[in-house]
C-alpha positions in Angstrom: -1.2 29.4 -22.0 -1.4 28.2 -18.8 -3.1 24.6 -18.8 -3.9 22.0 -16.3 -2.8 18.2 -17.0 -5.8 15.8 -17.3 -3.0 12.9 -17.4 0.5 12.1 -17.1 2.6 13.5 -20.1 6.3 12.8 -20.3 7.9 15.7 -21.1 5.7 18.2 -19.2 4.6 16.6 -15.9 2.0 14.7 -13.5 -1.9 15.0 -14.0 -3.1 17.9 -11.9 -0.4 20.3 -12.6 -0.6 23.8 -13.7 2.0 24.6 -16.3 3.0 27.1 -18.6 2.7 26.1 -22.8 3.0 28.1 -26.0 -0.4 29.0 -27.1 0.1 26.9 -30.5 1.4 23.7 -28.7 -1.6 23.7 -26.2 -4.5 24.5 -29.4 -2.8 22.0 -32.0 -1.8 19.3 -29.9 -2.5 19.0 -26.2 -6.2 20.3 -26.3 -7.4 18.4 -29.4 -5.7 14.9 -27.7 -7.7 15.9 -24.3 -4.7 16.0 -22.2 -5.4 19.3 -21.0 -7.6 21.8 -20.3 -7.3 25.7 -20.0 -6.5 26.8 -16.4 -9.1 29.4 -16.1 -10.6 30.7 -12.4 -13.4 27.9 -12.3 -11.1 24.7 -13.4 -8.2 26.4 -10.8 -10.8 26.1 -8.3 -12.1 22.7 -9.2 -8.5 21.8 -9.3 -8.2 23.0 -5.3 -11.2 21.1 -4.6 -10.0 18.0 -6.0 -6.8 18.0 -4.5 -8.0 19.0 -1.0 -10.4 15.7 -1.2 -7.2 13.6 -2.5 -5.3 14.5 0.4 -8.2 14.0 2.8 -8.4 10.5 1.4 -5.1 10.1 1.7 -4.8 11.5 5.7 -8.0 8.8 6.0 -6.5 5.7 4.4 -2.8 6.5 6.1 -4.7 6.6 9.5 -6.9 3.1 8.9 -3.4 1.8 8.0 -1.9 3.1 11.2 -4.4 1.8 13.4 -4.4 -1.8 11.5 -0.9 -1.6 12.0 -1.6 -0.9 16.2 -4.0 -3.9 16.1 -1.4 -6.0 13.8 1.2 -5.6 16.3 -1.2 -6.0 19.4 -1.7 -9.8 17.8 -0.3 -13.0 18.9 -0.8 -15.5 16.0 0.2 -19.3 16.3 0.7 -21.7 13.6 0.5 -25.3 14.1 2.8 -27.5 12.0 4.2 -30.8 12.1 7.7 -31.1 13.3 10.0 -33.5 14.3 11.6 -34.2 18.0 14.7 -31.9 17.5 12.4 -28.9 16.9 12.9 -28.7 12.8 9.7 -28.6 10.9 8.9 -30.8 8.0 8.3 -28.5 5.3 8.4 -24.7 6.2 6.3 -22.0 7.2 5.4 -19.8 4.6 4.1 -16.0 4.3 1.0 -17.6 3.0 0.3 -19.6 6.2 1.3 -16.5 8.2 -1.3 -14.6 6.5 -4.0 -17.4 6.8 -3.5 -17.3 10.6 -3.6 -13.7 10.7 -6.8 -14.0 9.2 -8.2 -16.6 11.7 -7.1 -15.3 14.5 -8.3 -11.5 13.9 -10.6 -11.5 11.1 -8.1 -9.1 9.1 -7.4 -10.2 5.8 -3.4 -9.6 5.0 -2.6 -10.1 1.4 0.6 -12.8 1.4 2.8 -10.3 -0.6 2.5 -8.0 2.3 4.1 -10.3 4.8 7.5 -10.1 4.5 9.7 -13.2 5.6 13.4 -13.0 4.8 13.2 -17.0 4.2 10.8 -19.3 5.4 10.5 -20.4 8.9 11.9 -23.8 9.3 12.1 -24.7 13.2 9.7 -24.2 16.1 9.9 -21.0 18.0 8.6 -17.3 18.3 9.4 -14.8 15.6 8.3 -11.2 14.7 7.2 -10.8 11.6 7.0 -7.9 9.6 4.0 -7.2 7.2 4.0 -4.2 5.2 1.1 -1.9 5.4 2.1 1.2 3.2 4.9 2.3 1.7 6.6 3.5 4.9 4.4 1.4 7.6 5.6 -1.8 8.9 3.7 -3.9 12.1 5.5 -6.4 13.6 3.2 -9.9 14.2 4.3 -11.8 16.7 3.9 -15.7 15.1 4.8 -18.7 17.4 5.3 -21.9 15.3 4.1 -24.7 17.8 4.7 -28.4 16.7 0.9 -30.6 16.0 
Protein backbone atom coordinates (compact mmCIF):
# COMPACT_ATOMS: atom_id res chain seq x y z
CA UNK A 1 0.00 0.00 0.00
CA UNK A 2 1.32 3.45 -0.88
CA UNK A 3 1.08 5.99 1.93
CA UNK A 4 2.18 9.57 2.57
CA UNK A 5 3.99 10.20 5.85
CA UNK A 6 2.33 12.95 7.91
CA UNK A 7 5.27 13.16 10.30
CA UNK A 8 8.77 11.74 10.61
CA UNK A 9 8.79 8.02 11.38
CA UNK A 10 12.19 6.72 12.43
CA UNK A 11 12.21 3.49 10.44
CA UNK A 12 10.31 4.79 7.38
CA UNK A 13 11.29 8.33 6.46
CA UNK A 14 10.50 12.01 6.77
CA UNK A 15 7.17 13.81 6.63
CA UNK A 16 5.86 14.31 3.11
CA UNK A 17 7.53 11.25 1.61
CA UNK A 18 5.51 8.72 -0.37
CA UNK A 19 6.47 5.19 0.64
CA UNK A 20 5.30 1.63 0.08
CA UNK A 21 4.41 -0.42 3.18
CA UNK A 22 2.54 -3.66 3.72
CA UNK A 23 -1.24 -3.39 3.91
CA UNK A 24 -1.44 -4.78 7.44
CA UNK A 25 1.26 -2.46 8.79
CA UNK A 26 -0.54 0.54 7.30
CA UNK A 27 -4.07 -0.45 8.44
CA UNK A 28 -3.19 -1.78 11.89
CA UNK A 29 -0.40 0.52 13.01
CA UNK A 30 0.29 3.61 10.88
CA UNK A 31 -3.24 4.77 9.97
CA UNK A 32 -4.81 4.39 13.46
CA UNK A 33 -1.96 6.42 14.99
CA UNK A 34 -2.31 9.18 12.38
CA UNK A 35 1.26 8.79 11.14
CA UNK A 36 0.28 8.39 7.48
CA UNK A 37 -2.52 8.94 5.03
CA UNK A 38 -3.35 6.75 2.08
CA UNK A 39 -1.76 7.91 -1.17
CA UNK A 40 -4.70 8.61 -3.48
CA UNK A 41 -4.66 10.80 -6.57
CA UNK A 42 -6.17 13.66 -4.59
CA UNK A 43 -3.77 13.38 -1.67
CA UNK A 44 -0.79 13.15 -4.04
CA UNK A 45 -1.99 16.30 -5.82
CA UNK A 46 -2.31 18.06 -2.45
CA UNK A 47 1.20 16.91 -1.55
CA UNK A 48 2.55 18.38 -4.79
CA UNK A 49 0.86 21.71 -4.02
CA UNK A 50 2.30 21.70 -0.50
CA UNK A 51 5.79 20.91 -1.82
CA UNK A 52 5.53 23.71 -4.39
CA UNK A 53 4.40 26.18 -1.72
CA UNK A 54 7.21 25.04 0.60
CA UNK A 55 9.78 25.49 -2.19
CA UNK A 56 8.41 28.95 -2.99
CA UNK A 57 8.63 30.00 0.69
CA UNK A 58 12.19 28.67 0.88
CA UNK A 59 13.18 30.61 -2.26
CA UNK A 60 11.64 33.81 -0.89
CA UNK A 61 13.41 33.35 2.45
CA UNK A 62 16.72 32.74 0.65
CA UNK A 63 16.27 35.88 -1.47
CA UNK A 64 15.48 37.89 1.66
CA UNK A 65 18.59 36.50 3.40
CA UNK A 66 20.76 37.36 0.38
CA UNK A 67 19.37 40.91 0.33
CA UNK A 68 20.08 41.22 4.05
CA UNK A 69 23.62 39.90 3.51
CA UNK A 70 24.21 42.47 0.77
CA UNK A 71 22.92 45.29 2.99
CA UNK A 72 25.05 44.15 5.92
CA UNK A 73 28.18 43.84 3.76
CA UNK A 74 27.76 47.49 2.74
CA UNK A 75 27.43 48.55 6.38
CA UNK A 76 30.21 50.04 8.46
CA UNK A 77 29.62 49.97 12.21
CA UNK A 78 31.54 51.75 14.95
CA UNK A 79 31.69 50.47 18.52
CA UNK A 80 33.04 52.94 21.07
CA UNK A 81 34.62 51.55 24.23
CA UNK A 82 37.05 52.62 26.94
CA UNK A 83 40.65 51.94 25.99
CA UNK A 84 44.11 52.56 27.36
CA UNK A 85 46.76 54.65 25.64
CA UNK A 86 48.36 51.58 24.06
CA UNK A 87 45.13 50.68 22.25
CA UNK A 88 44.18 47.84 24.59
CA UNK A 89 40.57 47.80 25.69
CA UNK A 90 39.35 47.75 29.26
CA UNK A 91 37.36 44.56 28.78
CA UNK A 92 36.37 43.31 25.34
CA UNK A 93 33.91 43.91 22.52
CA UNK A 94 31.50 40.97 22.46
CA UNK A 95 29.11 39.67 19.84
CA UNK A 96 26.21 41.26 21.78
CA UNK A 97 27.77 44.73 21.50
CA UNK A 98 28.33 44.24 17.77
CA UNK A 99 24.73 43.05 17.27
CA UNK A 100 23.48 46.12 19.18
CA UNK A 101 25.70 48.42 17.08
CA UNK A 102 24.36 46.89 13.86
CA UNK A 103 20.80 47.45 15.07
CA UNK A 104 21.40 51.11 15.97
CA UNK A 105 23.29 51.83 12.73
CA UNK A 106 20.97 50.07 10.28
CA UNK A 107 17.79 49.17 12.12
CA UNK A 108 18.40 45.51 11.26
CA UNK A 109 18.01 43.28 14.31
CA UNK A 110 20.69 40.60 14.33
CA UNK A 111 20.70 37.85 16.94
CA UNK A 112 23.93 37.87 18.93
CA UNK A 113 24.40 34.16 18.27
CA UNK A 114 24.65 34.89 14.55
CA UNK A 115 27.62 37.20 15.07
CA UNK A 116 30.53 34.78 14.84
CA UNK A 117 33.52 36.13 16.70
CA UNK A 118 36.31 33.59 17.08
CA UNK A 119 37.26 35.45 20.24
CA UNK A 120 36.20 38.76 21.79
CA UNK A 121 37.90 41.86 20.34
CA UNK A 122 40.41 43.27 22.84
CA UNK A 123 42.13 46.06 20.91
CA UNK A 124 41.23 49.10 18.83
CA UNK A 125 41.07 48.80 15.05
CA UNK A 126 38.97 47.68 12.12
CA UNK A 127 37.62 44.15 11.83
CA UNK A 128 35.59 42.18 9.29
CA UNK A 129 33.11 40.32 11.48
CA UNK A 130 31.20 37.37 9.99
CA UNK A 131 27.44 37.26 10.56
CA UNK A 132 25.77 33.93 9.74
CA UNK A 133 22.38 34.54 8.14
CA UNK A 134 21.59 31.06 6.88
CA UNK A 135 22.96 27.57 6.68
CA UNK A 136 25.55 28.52 4.06
CA UNK A 137 25.22 32.31 3.91
CA UNK A 138 27.67 34.53 5.78
CA UNK A 139 27.87 38.32 5.53
CA UNK A 140 30.95 40.25 6.61
CA UNK A 141 30.25 43.45 8.51
CA UNK A 142 32.99 46.07 8.80
CA UNK A 143 33.32 46.91 12.49
CA UNK A 144 35.57 49.69 13.75
CA UNK A 145 36.45 49.63 17.43
CA UNK A 146 37.23 53.17 18.58
CA UNK A 147 38.07 54.74 21.93
CA UNK A 148 35.58 56.89 23.80
